[in-house]
C-alpha positions in Angstrom: -29.7 16.4 31.2 -30.4 19.6 32.6 -32.7 17.9 35.6 -34.8 21.1 35.5 -39.1 21.4 35.4 -39.9 22.3 31.4 -40.9 25.8 32.3 -37.7 26.8 34.4 -35.8 25.0 31.7 -37.3 27.0 28.5 -37.5 30.5 30.4 -34.0 30.1 31.0 -33.2 29.3 27.4 -35.9 32.4 26.7 -33.9 34.9 28.8 -30.6 33.5 27.1 -31.6 34.1 23.5 -33.1 37.5 24.8 -29.6 38.4 25.8 -28.4 37.6 22.5 -25.9 34.8 24.0 -27.7 31.9 22.1 -29.4 31.8 19.0 -32.7 29.6 18.8 -33.1 27.2 16.1 -36.9 25.9 15.3 -39.7 26.0 18.1 -39.4 25.3 21.8 -39.8 22.2 22.6 -38.2 21.0 19.4 -35.7 23.7 19.1 -31.8 23.7 19.1 -29.7 26.4 20.0 -26.3 27.6 19.2 -23.8 30.3 21.3 -23.8 33.3 19.5 -19.7 33.1 19.7 -17.1 30.2 20.4 -15.7 33.1 22.6 -19.4 33.3 24.8 -19.0 29.5 24.9 -15.7 29.5 26.5 -16.3 32.2 28.9 -19.6 30.0 30.0 -17.3 26.8 30.4 -14.7 28.5 31.8 -16.8 29.9 35.0 -17.4 25.7 36.2 -15.2 24.3 38.4 -13.5 21.3 37.3 -16.2 18.7 39.2 -18.7 20.6 38.1 -17.8 20.3 34.5 -17.0 16.7 34.7 -20.9 16.2 36.5 -22.6 18.0 33.1 -19.8 15.9 30.5 -21.3 12.8 32.5 -25.1 13.7 32.6 -24.6 14.5 28.5 -22.9 11.3 27.8 -25.7 9.6 30.0 -28.4 11.3 27.7 -26.8 10.6 24.6 -26.9 6.6 25.6 -29.8 6.7 27.0 -32.4 8.5 24.1 -30.0 9.3 21.2 -28.5 5.6 20.7 -28.8 6.1 17.0 -27.1 9.3 16.9 -23.9 8.2 18.7 -24.2 4.7 16.4 -23.1 7.2 13.7 -21.0 10.1 15.5 -19.2 7.9 18.5 -16.9 10.4 18.6 -19.6 12.7 20.4 -19.8 10.2 23.1 -16.4 9.7 23.7 -15.7 13.6 24.0 -18.1 13.6 26.8 -16.9 10.6 28.3 -13.2 12.0 28.2 -14.3 15.4 29.9 -16.1 13.3 32.7 -13.2 11.7 33.6 -14.7 8.3 32.6 -11.3 7.1 30.9 -12.0 3.5 30.2 -15.5 3.9 28.9 -13.8 6.8 26.9 -10.5 4.7 25.5 -13.5 2.1 24.1 -15.9 5.3 22.6 -12.9 6.4 20.9 -11.8 2.6 19.6 -15.1 2.4 18.0 -14.9 6.2 16.5 -11.5 5.3 15.1 -13.1 1.8 13.7 -16.0 3.3 12.2 -14.0 6.1 10.5 -12.1 3.8 9.1 -15.0 1.8 8.0 -16.2 4.9 6.0 -12.7 5.5 4.4 -12.1 8.4 6.9 -8.9 7.5 7.7 -7.5 11.1 8.8 -10.5 11.2 11.3 -9.6 7.8 12.5 -6.2 8.3 13.2 -7.0 11.5 15.4 -9.8 9.1 17.1 -7.1 6.5 17.8 -4.6 8.5 18.8 -7.0 10.1 21.6 -7.7 6.8 23.0 -4.3 6.0 23.2 -3.4 9.4 24.8 -5.9 8.5 27.5 -4.3 5.0 28.3 -1.6 6.4 29.9 -3.9 7.3 32.6 -5.2 3.9 33.6 -3.5 1.3 35.5 -1.3 -1.8 33.7 -3.8 -4.6 33.7 -4.6 -7.4 31.1 -7.7 -5.4 29.8 -5.8 -1.9 29.3 -3.5 -4.3 27.3 -6.3 -6.0 25.4 -7.1 -2.4 24.4 -4.1 -0.9 23.4 -4.0 -3.8 21.0 -7.1 -3.1 19.5 -6.0 0.6 19.0 -3.0 -0.2 17.7 -3.5 -2.4 15.0 -6.8 -0.2 14.2 -3.8 3.0 13.9 -1.5 0.5 12.0 -4.3 -0.1 9.0 -5.3 3.7 9.0 -1.2 4.6 9.0 -0.7 2.8 6.4 -3.9 4.3 4.1 -3.0 7.8 4.5 0.6 8.3 5.3 1.9 4.8 3.0 3.1 1.2 4.2 6.7 2.7 4.6 5.5 5.6 7.1 7.9 5.3 10.2 4.2 5.6 12.0 3.3 1.6 11.2 6.1 -0.4 13.1 5.5 2.1 15.5 1.8 0.9 16.1 2.4 -2.7 15.0 5.5 -3.4 17.0 4.2 -2.3 20.4 0.6 -4.4 19.6 3.1 -7.0 19.0 4.8 -6.7 21.9 1.9 -6.9 24.0 0.3 -9.7 22.3 3.1 -11.8 22.8 2.5 -11.2 26.7 -0.8 -12.0 26.1 -0.8 -14.7 24.2 -3.5 -13.9 21.9 -3.0 -15.7 18.3 -4.6 -13.7 16.3 -3.8 -10.7 17.7 -0.3 -11.6 17.1 -0.9 -12.7 13.7 -2.5 -9.2 12.7 0.4 -7.5 14.6 3.5 -9.2 12.4 1.2 -9.4 9.4 1.7 -5.2 10.0 5.7 -5.3 10.6 6.2 -7.6 7.8 4.3 -4.9 5.7 6.1 -2.2 6.9 9.6 -4.3 6.1 8.5 -5.1 2.7 7.3 -1.7 1.7 10.9 -0.2 2.9 12.1 -2.6 0.4 13.8 -5.1 2.8 12.8 -8.7 1.7 16.0 -10.2 3.6 14.0 -9.4 6.8 10.4 -9.8 5.3 11.0 -13.3 4.8 11.5 -14.4 8.0 8.3 -12.6 9.2 6.2 -14.3 6.2 7.7 -17.6 7.2 6.2 -16.5 10.7 3.3 -15.8 9.4 3.0 -19.0 7.0 3.6 -21.3 10.2 1.3 -20.0 12.4 -1.8 -19.8 9.6 -0.9 -23.4 8.3 -3.7 -25.0 11.3 -6.2 -21.9 11.8 -8.8 -20.4 10.1 -8.9 -19.4 6.2 -9.0 -15.9 7.2 -5.6 -16.2 8.3 -4.5 -18.9 5.7 -5.3 -16.5 3.3 -3.7 -13.6 4.8 0.0 -15.5 5.6 0.0 -16.7 1.7 -0.8 -12.8 1.0 2.7 -12.0 2.5 4.5 -15.1 0.5 3.2 -13.5 -2.6 4.2 -10.5 -2.4 7.6 -11.7 -0.6 8.4 -14.1 -3.2 7.7 -11.9 -6.3 10.1 -8.9 -5.2 12.7 -12.1 -3.9 12.6 -12.4 -7.6 10.9 -15.8 -7.1 7.6 -15.4 -9.5 6.9 -19.1 -9.7 6.3 -19.3 -6.3 4.6 -15.9 -6.2 1.9 -17.5 -8.5 1.1 -20.6 -6.8 0.9 -18.5 -3.2 -1.9 -16.3 -5.7 -3.3 -19.6 -6.6 -4.0 -21.0 -3.3 -5.5 -17.5 -1.9 -7.7 -16.7 -4.8 -8.7 -20.4 -3.7 -9.8 -19.3 -0.2 -11.0 -15.4 -1.0 -14.7 -14.7 -0.7 -15.2 -11.1 -1.2 -18.2 -11.1 1.4 -16.5 -13.5 3.9 -13.3 -11.7 3.9 -14.3 -8.4 3.5 -13.5 -7.1 6.9 -9.6 -8.1 6.2 -9.6 -5.0 4.3 -9.6 -3.0 7.6 -7.1 -5.2 9.5 -4.8 -6.5 6.9 -3.1 -3.4 5.2 -6.1 -1.4 4.3 -6.4 -3.0 1.1 -8.6 -6.3 -0.3 -6.4 -9.3 -0.2 -8.3 -10.8 -3.3 -7.7 -7.8 -5.2 -4.0 -8.0 -4.4 -3.6 -11.3 -5.7 -5.4 -10.5 -9.1 -2.8 -7.8 -9.6 0.3 -10.0 -7.9 -0.5 -12.7 -9.9 -1.0 -10.6 -13.0 3.0 -9.5 -12.4 4.2 -12.9 -11.6 2.3 -14.1 -14.7 4.0 -11.5 -16.8 7.6 -12.1 -15.8 6.6 -15.8 -16.1 6.3 -15.7 -19.9 2.3 -15.3 -20.3 1.8 -11.5 -21.0 -1.7 -12.0 -22.6 -3.0 -14.0 -19.2 -1.2 -11.7 -16.5 -3.3 -8.6 -18.2 -6.8 -10.4 -18.6 -6.0 -11.4 -14.8 -4.6 -7.8 -13.3 -7.7 -6.3 -15.3 -10.2 -8.6 -13.5 -8.4 -7.5 -10.2 -9.1 -3.7 -10.8 -12.9 -4.6 -11.8 -12.9 -6.5 -8.7 -11.7 -3.6 -6.9 -14.5 -1.3 -8.6 -17.1 -3.7 -7.6 -16.1 -4.0 -4.1 -16.0 -0.2 -4.1 -12.8 -0.4 -2.1 -11.1 3.2 -2.7 -7.5 2.1 -1.4 -7.1 -1.5 -3.2 -8.9 0.7 -6.4 -5.8 2.9 -6.2 -3.4 0.2 -5.6 -4.8 -2.2 -8.4 -4.5 1.1 -10.6 -0.8 1.8 -10.2 0.1 -1.9 -10.3 -1.7 -1.8 -13.5 0.6 0.7 -14.8 3.6 -1.2 -13.7 1.9 -4.0 -15.8 1.1 -1.8 -18.9 5.0 -0.2 -18.3 6.3 -3.8 -18.6 4.1 -4.6 -21.7 6.0 -1.7 -23.4 2.2 0.5 -23.4 3.0 3.6 -22.2 -0.1 5.4 -22.8 -2.6 2.6 -20.8 0.3 3.0 -18.2 -0.6 6.8 -18.1 -4.1 6.8 -17.8 -4.0 4.2 -15.1 -1.3 5.7 -13.3 -3.5 9.3 -13.8 -6.7 7.6 -12.4 -5.1 6.5 -9.4 -3.4 10.0 -8.3 -6.5 11.5 -8.8 -8.4 8.9 -7.1 -5.8 9.1 -4.2 -6.4 12.8 -4.4 -9.7 12.6 -3.6 -10.3 10.1 -1.0 -6.7 11.7 0.6 -4.9 8.1 0.5 -0.9 7.3 -0.2 -0.3 5.5 -3.4 1.9 2.3 -2.4 4.1 3.3 -5.8 6.1 6.9 -6.2 3.9 7.7 -9.2 7.2 9.7 -10.5 9.0 6.4 -10.9 6.4 5.4 -13.0 5.8 8.3 -15.0 9.6 8.4 -15.7 8.8 5.2 -17.3 6.1 6.4 -19.7 8.8 8.9 -20.6 11.2 6.5 -21.7 9.2 4.5 -23.3 7.9 7.7 -25.3 11.3 8.3 -26.4 11.7 11.7 -24.4 14.8 10.5 -22.1 15.9 13.9 -20.8 12.7 14.6 -19.2 12.5 10.7 -18.4 15.7 11.2 -16.8 14.9 14.1 -14.4 11.5 12.6 -13.6 13.0 9.3 -12.5 15.9 10.7 -10.3 13.1 13.4 -8.9 10.9 10.6 -8.1 14.6 8.5 -6.4 15.2 11.5 -4.7 14.1 9.7 -1.0 10.4 9.9 -1.4 9.0 6.9 1.0 6.9 5.6 -1.9 10.4 5.2 -3.8 11.7 2.6 -1.7 10.2 -0.4 -2.4 10.5 0.4 -6.2 14.3 1.7 -5.9 16.0 -1.1 -8.1 13.2 -0.6 -10.4 13.8 3.4 -10.6 17.7 2.8 -11.1 17.1 0.2 -13.6 14.6 2.7 -15.9 17.2 5.6 -14.6 20.2 3.4 -16.7 17.7 2.9 -19.5 16.6 6.6 -20.5 20.4 7.7 -20.0 21.7 5.2 -21.9 19.0 5.6 -24.8 20.2 8.9 -25.0 24.0 8.2 -25.2 25.3 8.5 -21.9 26.5 4.9 -21.1 28.7 6.0 -18.1 26.2 7.8 -16.0 23.8 5.0 -16.9 26.1 2.1 -15.7 26.6 4.2 -12.9 22.3 3.9 -12.2 23.1 0.3 -12.8 25.9 -0.3 -10.3 23.8 1.4 -7.4 20.7 -0.8 -8.6 22.6 -4.3 -8.1 24.2 -3.1 -4.6 20.7 -2.0 -3.7 19.4 -5.6 -4.6 22.1 -7.1 -2.6 21.9 -5.0 0.5 17.6 -5.6 0.6 16.8 -9.0 -1.6 14.7 -7.3 -3.9 15.5 -9.3 -6.9 12.7 -9.1 -8.8 14.3 -6.6 -11.5 18.4 -8.4 -11.1 17.9 -9.8 -14.7 17.1 -6.3 -16.2 19.9 -4.9 -14.6 22.4 -6.9 -15.8 21.0 -6.8 -19.0 21.2 -2.9 -19.1 24.5 -2.9 -17.6 25.5 -5.3 -20.5 23.8 -2.0 -22.6 25.8 0.2 -21.3 29.0 -1.4 -21.2 28.9 -2.1 -24.7 28.0 1.7 -25.6 31.5 2.3 -23.6 33.2 -0.2 -26.1 33.9 -2.4 -23.3 32.7 -5.8 -25.3 34.0 -8.8 -23.3 32.6 -6.9 -19.9 29.0 -6.2 -22.3 29.1 -10.2 -23.3 29.7 -11.3 -19.5 26.8 -9.0 -18.0 24.4 -10.1 -21.4 25.1 -13.7 -20.1 24.5 -13.1 -16.7 21.4 -11.7 -17.5 20.3 -14.9 -19.2 21.7 -17.1 -16.4 19.4 -15.1 -13.8 16.4 -14.7 -15.5 16.5 -18.4 -16.2 17.2 -19.1 -12.6 14.4 -17.0 -11.9 12.0 -18.9 -14.5 11.5 -15.1 -15.7 11.1 -16.1 -19.5 10.0 -12.2 -20.1 13.5 -11.1 -19.3 15.1 -14.1 -20.4 13.9 -13.0 -24.0 14.9 -9.9 -23.7 18.2 -11.0 -22.3 18.9 -13.1 -25.3 17.9 -10.7 -27.9 20.2 -8.2 -26.2 22.9 -11.0 -26.6 21.9 -11.9 -29.8 22.2 -8.1 -31.2 25.8 -8.2 -30.0 27.0 -11.4 -31.7 25.0 -10.3 -34.5 27.6 -6.9 -34.6 30.8 -9.2 -34.2 29.3 -11.5 -37.4 27.9 -14.1 -35.2 24.5 -14.5 -36.8 24.2 -18.3 -36.7 25.1 -18.1 -33.2 22.8 -15.3 -32.4 20.2 -17.1 -33.9 20.4 -20.1 -32.4 20.3 -18.5 -28.8 17.4 -16.3 -29.4 15.4 -18.9 -31.6 14.1 -21.6 -29.3 13.5 -18.4 -26.5 11.0 -17.0 -28.9 9.5 -20.2 -29.7 8.7 -21.1 -26.2 6.2 -18.3 -26.2 2.4 -18.9 -26.9 1.1 -15.7 -26.5 1.7 -12.1 -26.5 3.1 -11.6 -30.2 1.3 -8.0 -30.3 3.7 -6.8 -27.4 7.0 -5.1 -28.3 9.2 -7.9 -27.0 8.3 -10.5 -28.8 7.6 -8.3 -31.9 11.2 -6.8 -31.8 12.1 -10.8 -30.8 10.9 -11.5 -34.5 12.2 -8.9 -36.4 15.6 -9.8 -34.7 15.3 -13.5 -35.9 14.1 -12.3 -39.4 17.2 -10.0 -39.8 19.8 -12.6 -38.5 18.1 -15.3 -41.0 
């Protein structure tokens, strides 16, 4: 790079070393040199005219490419830096993209975001051409995935990246890039709990994926199983999960972890299928499928997928009223997230509050749930769930009026967003709060609505809870035969999970009503 004779070069380096400006490590010519202090380097650099600096950076870049290809393959950001300083903007942008993708591939998403943002900043100096647009789409799509992983799916930076990518992809007519951009927008919308807005995006993905390769079809079903589950359609969610699991191949679709939402679609199909099976009345089958998803995440060694699988398994254990197991999964997810600098897809405080409720620490649970609901990004998706759990904790410590307010907030939230997964439970808890306020007729109406909604959703686990709560109310009114006739067929429908608290309590109530 210096373009000098070896003897002259070594003599010059020796003089700088003798003057105390450089430190020499090793024996020339196999030696490396460091400035004694960064201020010395800055002073030397500032003496160079802009044109000379660019020339030297260009020489460094050329030397790196010609003689150190393996090195810059591992540290592409070094070449990107020198190309940037050399004024070779187009190649610099490409290299910053490569650096971002390489960092993301090593799960160093914080560094990836920095590299990708450097590339985007340089784009402004390039003329608007199709080639420039193509570069920006790739940068924005990569930035979207890394932003999801580090900042969370509901971060404002996510729709900014994907919205711009979609705008450019539609202009260019690139179907695959457009699909990725729409998928990113869908994921952000779901993370914000806006299921009504997410539905048309998912439908668009299904439409595009219908005639495409299996990778796009897999991700189209990926969007559908999540949308359906949060919309309170567990049967449809289970079917989309089933199709997705049939399509999925861990090797062939390994790149999807870097393209679509930062997590593995096979792992997601597993833990979401586990949720759907629990809702549909198969608690044991759901647990097995969700546990297999966690094992798959560990097997492929993808930390964000593993952390997400852990929190989703914690949610399932809470549905099964297994607080200790839920807490184990939650703590493991938090430790992994801290170690790998990841954002969790669900607000931990809501899950921890639910654990405390199951453990009987109602006051502490209510405080924890209120903290989790207080505007944190990860709480948006779980807001109806958090309000339901808050109502439960309050009702169980006798604060029925406040519990009713929490339930009503949850019902309003579901109407606004379309999140109906927890609708039967919200109505059931509404009935319990009203009963505590001695508003018996209203309580019965709310419990009957819970039963009706659960049946409409085919959510057998919620139907069992609603039937048990209504049967208990009728039993206290002396309507024991009606109560038993209501609960008995619902309980008899189940073929598994008889060791779970819901089924145990239903059986005990039936025995009491006999």
